C-alpha positions as semicolon CSV with decimal commas, in nm:
position;residue;x (nm);y (nm);z (nm)
1;M;14,899;15,008;10,152
2;L;15,169;15,084;9,892
3;R;15,073;14,773;9,693
4;L;14,706;14,874;9,704
5;T;14,793;15,225;9,586
6;R;14,992;15,083;9,293
7;F;14,706;14,846;9,217
8;L;14,460;15,139;9,192
9;I;14,684;15,382;9,004
10;A;14,702;15,176;8,683
11;P;14,326;15,149;8,618
12;L;14,273;15,511;8,722
13;L;14,540;15,624;8,476
14;L;14,381;15,409;8,207
15;I;14,040;15,561;8,275
16;G;14,196;15,906;8,265
17;V;14,356;15,837;7,927
18;V;14,029;15,700;7,784
19;V;13,838;16,004;7,906
20;L;14,098;16,237;7,758
21;V;14,091;16,060;7,421
22;L;13,711;16,064;7,410
23;A;13,708;16,433;7,498
24;L;13,952;16,506;7,216
25;I;13,764;16,311;6,948
26;S;13,404;16,381;7,052
27;Q;13,197;16,586;6,809
28;P;12,873;16,777;6,863
29;A;12,570;16,700;6,651
30;S;12,519;16,892;6,328
31;P;12,219;17,128;6,305
32;P;11,922;16,945;6,150
33;A;11,806;17,073;5,811
34;V;11,443;17,045;5,917
35;L;11,492;17,332;6,164
36;A;11,716;17,549;5,947
37;D;11,442;17,791;5,838
38;L;11,290;17,838;6,184
39;G;11,560;18,060;6,329
40;Q;11,656;18,075;6,695
41;R;11,316;18,144;6,849
42;P;11,157;17,884;7,080
43;L;10,945;17,643;6,882
44;V;10,579;17,568;6,946
45;I;10,517;17,203;6,858
46;A;10,155;17,088;6,842
47;H;10,140;16,752;7,023
48;R;9,921;16,523;6,809
49;G;9,811;16,841;6,635
50;G;9,700;17,003;6,961
51;M;9,493;16,731;7,125
52;G;9,364;16,963;7,395
53;L;9,193;17,175;7,131
54;W;9,081;16,931;6,861
55;P;9,054;16,555;6,790
56;E;9,411;16,431;6,803
57;N;9,622;16,314;6,510
58;T;9,360;16,416;6,252
59;L;9,380;16,633;5,943
60;F;9,126;16,856;6,118
61;A;9,369;16,913;6,405
62;F;9,671;16,958;6,180
63;E;9,487;17,212;5,963
64;R;9,394;17,423;6,261
65;A;9,732;17,395;6,427
66;A;9,898;17,504;6,103
67;A;9,650;17,792;6,067
68;L;9,726;17,890;6,426
69;G;10,089;17,931;6,325
70;V;10,267;17,651;6,512
71;D;10,623;17,573;6,412
72;M;10,586;17,196;6,393
73;L;10,320;16,924;6,389
74;E;10,382;16,619;6,606
75;M;10,211;16,288;6,524
76;D;10,219;15,911;6,581
77;L;10,240;15,633;6,326
78;H;10,097;15,282;6,307
79;L;10,077;15,035;6,020
80;S;9,742;14,913;5,893
81;Q;9,673;14,553;5,796
82;D;9,745;14,642;5,433
83;A;10,076;14,811;5,520
84;K;9,962;15,174;5,504
85;L;10,105;15,427;5,749
86;V;9,818;15,574;5,949
87;V;9,830;15,856;6,200
88;I;9,704;15,738;6,538
89;H;9,861;15,713;6,884
90;D;9,717;15,399;7,042
91;E;9,760;15,040;6,930
92;T;9,383;15,006;6,964
93;L;9,090;15,214;6,844
94;E;8,864;15,250;7,147
95;R;9,001;15,566;7,311
96;T;8,972;15,801;7,014
97;S;8,720;15,648;6,772
98;N;8,401;15,445;6,751
99;G;8,603;15,139;6,651
100;Q;8,729;14,849;6,858
101;G;9,037;14,632;6,853
102;P;9,395;14,671;6,729
103;V;9,471;14,915;6,449
104;A;9,685;14,649;6,280
105;H;9,380;14,420;6,238
106;Y;9,207;14,661;5,998
107;N;9,284;14,766;5,643
108;L;9,293;15,133;5,546
109;A;8,939;15,144;5,408
110;E;8,802;14,997;5,731
111;L;9,000;15,239;5,945
112;Q;8,891;15,541;5,746
113;A;8,526;15,440;5,776
114;L;8,552;15,512;6,150
115;D;8,479;15,840;6,327
116;A;8,811;15,974;6,461
117;G;8,639;16,259;6,643
118;Y;8,389;16,036;6,823
119;K;8,551;16,041;7,169
120;W;8,687;16,397;7,182
121;T;8,542;16,610;7,460
122;A;8,652;16,931;7,628
123;D;8,411;16,912;7,921
124;G;8,463;16,569;8,071
125;G;8,206;16,395;7,856
126;Q;7,921;16,643;7,880
127;S;7,941;16,697;7,505
128;Y;8,112;16,547;7,201
129;P;8,117;16,828;6,943
130;Y;8,304;16,641;6,670
131;R;8,090;16,327;6,649
132;G;7,946;16,270;6,306
133;Q;8,148;16,551;6,148
134;G;8,338;16,332;5,904
135;T;8,667;16,334;6,095
136;R;8,866;16,034;5,973
137;I;9,186;15,856;6,070
138;A;9,446;16,014;5,844
139;T;9,718;15,849;5,641
140;L;10,069;15,988;5,650
141;E;10,039;16,027;5,275
142;E;9,748;16,267;5,326
143;V;9,950;16,465;5,579
144;F;10,241;16,499;5,338
145;E;10,009;16,605;5,056
146;R;9,824;16,860;5,270
147;F;10,122;16,999;5,462
148;P;10,433;16,959;5,247
149;L;10,629;17,251;5,395
150;I;10,559;17,263;5,769
151;P;10,810;17,063;5,978
152;K;10,678;16,743;6,130
153;A;10,781;16,523;6,423
154;L;10,694;16,159;6,350
155;E;10,695;15,883;6,610
156;I;10,726;15,518;6,511
157;K;10,498;15,342;6,757
158;V;10,550;14,974;6,669
159;P;10,884;14,796;6,609
160;D;10,954;14,493;6,394
161;V;10,667;14,533;6,147
162;G;10,857;14,707;5,866
163;M;10,746;15,063;5,940
164;E;11,099;15,198;5,906
165;A;11,135;15,096;5,542
166;V;10,786;15,214;5,448
167;L;10,847;15,549;5,616
168;C;11,187;15,601;5,456
169;E;11,046;15,532;5,110
170;M;10,754;15,771;5,168
171;L;10,982;16,050;5,288
172;A;11,182;16,027;4,967
173;T;10,872;16,001;4,747
174;Y;10,710;16,311;4,899
175;D;11,031;16,517;4,928
176;Q;11,012;16,516;5,308
177;L;11,363;16,399;5,395
178;D;11,454;16,743;5,531
179;R;11,108;16,822;5,669
180;V;11,080;16,571;5,952
181;I;11,226;16,454;6,282
182;V;11,173;16,083;6,345
183;A;11,147;15,949;6,700
184;S;11,061;15,623;6,871
185;F;11,063;15,464;7,215
186;H;11,203;15,154;7,043
187;E;11,580;15,185;7,007
188;R;11,603;14,913;6,742
189;S;11,347;15,095;6,528
190;L;11,555;15,412;6,540
191;Q;11,872;15,221;6,457
192;R;11,702;15,051;6,164
193;F;11,556;15,378;6,038
194;R;11,894;15,553;6,062
195;Q;12,049;15,276;5,853
196;L;11,783;15,316;5,585
197;C;11,753;15,697;5,596
198;P;12,079;15,838;5,734
199;E;12,006;16,187;5,598
200;V;11,688;16,228;5,807
201;A;11,703;16,395;6,149
202;T;11,612;16,176;6,444
203;A;11,554;16,226;6,814
204;G;11,750;16,039;7,076
205;G;11,608;15,700;7,169
206;P;11,574;15,566;7,524
207;V;11,928;15,423;7,539
208;S;12,078;15,744;7,405
209;V;11,879;15,955;7,650
210;R;11,989;15,742;7,945
211;L;12,351;15,774;7,835
212;L;12,321;16,151;7,808
213;L;12,159;16,174;8,151
214;A;12,433;15,958;8,304
215;L;12,714;16,161;8,148
216;N;12,545;16,482;8,255
217;W;12,519;16,355;8,614
218;L;12,887;16,253;8,611
219;G;12,995;16,585;8,463
220;L;13,122;16,413;8,148
221;S;12,882;16,550;7,887
222;D;13,174;16,666;7,672
223;L;13,247;16,301;7,590
224;L;12,922;16,263;7,399
225;S;12,916;16,249;7,019
226;P;12,541;16,235;6,950
227;S;12,413;16,032;6,655
228;Y;12,097;16,242;6,667
229;P;12,043;16,622;6,658
230;V;11,728;16,650;6,874
231;L;11,663;16,561;7,236
232;Q;11,291;16,513;7,305
233;I;11,228;16,427;7,669
234;P;10,960;16,472;7,935
235;Q;11,016;16,732;8,202
236;Q;10,989;16,460;8,466
237;H;11,011;16,081;8,464
238;S;10,958;15,836;8,752
239;G;10,963;16,120;9,001
240;L;11,292;16,260;8,872
241;N;11,325;16,609;8,728
242;L;11,500;16,557;8,394
243;A;11,479;16,911;8,261
244;T;11,741;17,096;8,462
245;P;11,936;17,405;8,355
246;R;12,254;17,197;8,359
247;L;12,111;16,929;8,132
248;V;11,972;17,183;7,887
249;R;12,299;17,375;7,880
250;N;12,514;17,063;7,836
251;A;12,287;16,909;7,573
252;Q;12,292;17,228;7,370
253;A;12,671;17,241;7,403
254;R;12,673;16,903;7,226
255;G;12,473;17,051;6,939
256;L;12,135;16,917;7,049
257;Q;11,802;17,092;7,013
258;V;11,611;17,035;7,339
259;H;11,234;16,982;7,310
260;L;11,026;16,911;7,622
261;W;10,694;16,723;7,638
262;T;10,409;16,747;7,721
263;I;10,403;17,105;7,853
264;N;10,050;17,239;7,892
265;E;10,045;17,507;8,163
266;Q;10,181;17,856;8,103
267;P;10,377;17,889;8,432
268;N;10,564;17,571;8,344
269;M;10,614;17,689;7,987
270;R;10,762;18,014;8,117
271;L;10,999;17,828;8,351
272;L;11,131;17,609;8,069
273;L;11,165;17,898;7,827
274;E;11,367;18,088;8,085
275;M;11,580;17,775;8,117
276;G;11,654;17,805;7,745
277;V;11,477;17,502;7,597
278;N;11,443;17,511;7,219
279;G;11,089;17,379;7,187
280;L;10,768;17,310;7,376
281;I;10,563;17,006;7,272
282;T;10,214;17,090;7,392
283;D;9,848;16,988;7,373
284;Y;9,760;17,359;7,388
285;P;9,975;17,540;7,131
286;D;9,759;17,852;7,166
287;R;9,884;17,894;7,525
288;A;10,248;17,869;7,418
289;L;10,196;18,114;7,132
290;Q;10,027;18,359;7,365
291;L;10,310;18,335;7,616
292;L;10,562;18,403;7,341
293;G;10,368;18,708;7,225
294;R;10,271;18,549;6,895
295;S;9,927;18,555;6,735
296;T;9,665;18,309;6,856
297;Q;9,421;18,386;6,576
298;L;9,350;18,123;6,312
299;S;9,464;18,233;5,968
300;A;9,291;18,113;5,651
301;L;9,222;17,740;5,656
302;P;9,300;17,531;5,347
303;S;9,009;17,471;5,114
304;E;8,869;17,122;5,096
């Protein structure tokens, strides 16, 4: 028994020393510049521009979400055949437009000839109010030109096609380096983007999120030195409740802004706000604004 005790003491002491050193050298994330002007109030982030209210990821949706007074526009990025960044969620066109096939098989002119409002319905397919209204697939360039000041959350949807370099160059060209948060479910895309654009705020990728969740579960969150300032996670995943008061509290203690997606019902919004989350990513930004006591009236829309 004595020999076994001695055998265990050495590795336990080593682990203790490593934990102590990591705790001493760990640093919280720095506040992202993109959120500096928004203050401490909970943020209303229009998921795909508010896809429950308008055709998703379109200039039409972004215009109305901005006029509604949301704090941030969230959108998804793909690359066209001619290497243009276009704003669309799916790899294929069928769900949201009258097109068919992969986005990457079409050039920009072909994509923008499609009707991006063709499939939107609020009544289960009884009506399609935006068909034939000239709603196009937008380019990221158009978004930057139309909405230069409002913060934007951009998601890289496809790895290994050069999107990171194209995006970084565009952010610099349109003076958007401190106006965006870049996210991706592809860890290598985030790593590549951070190498190219280290000054741009990013959200934690899947590996980083899993590490944070593990440290939180073990009670070792203080060891984390995040390479990202924003944590964007679902409230639940695979039957597990991710958004707990402990996780929110510990993530914020490491300097992270905590944004939850996709939060659409007011009772749930209220629960998360009481928990202290920093932002709600929602298909219905009007509901979040109403709950926060902010105006839900559209202000003046930009002229065409």
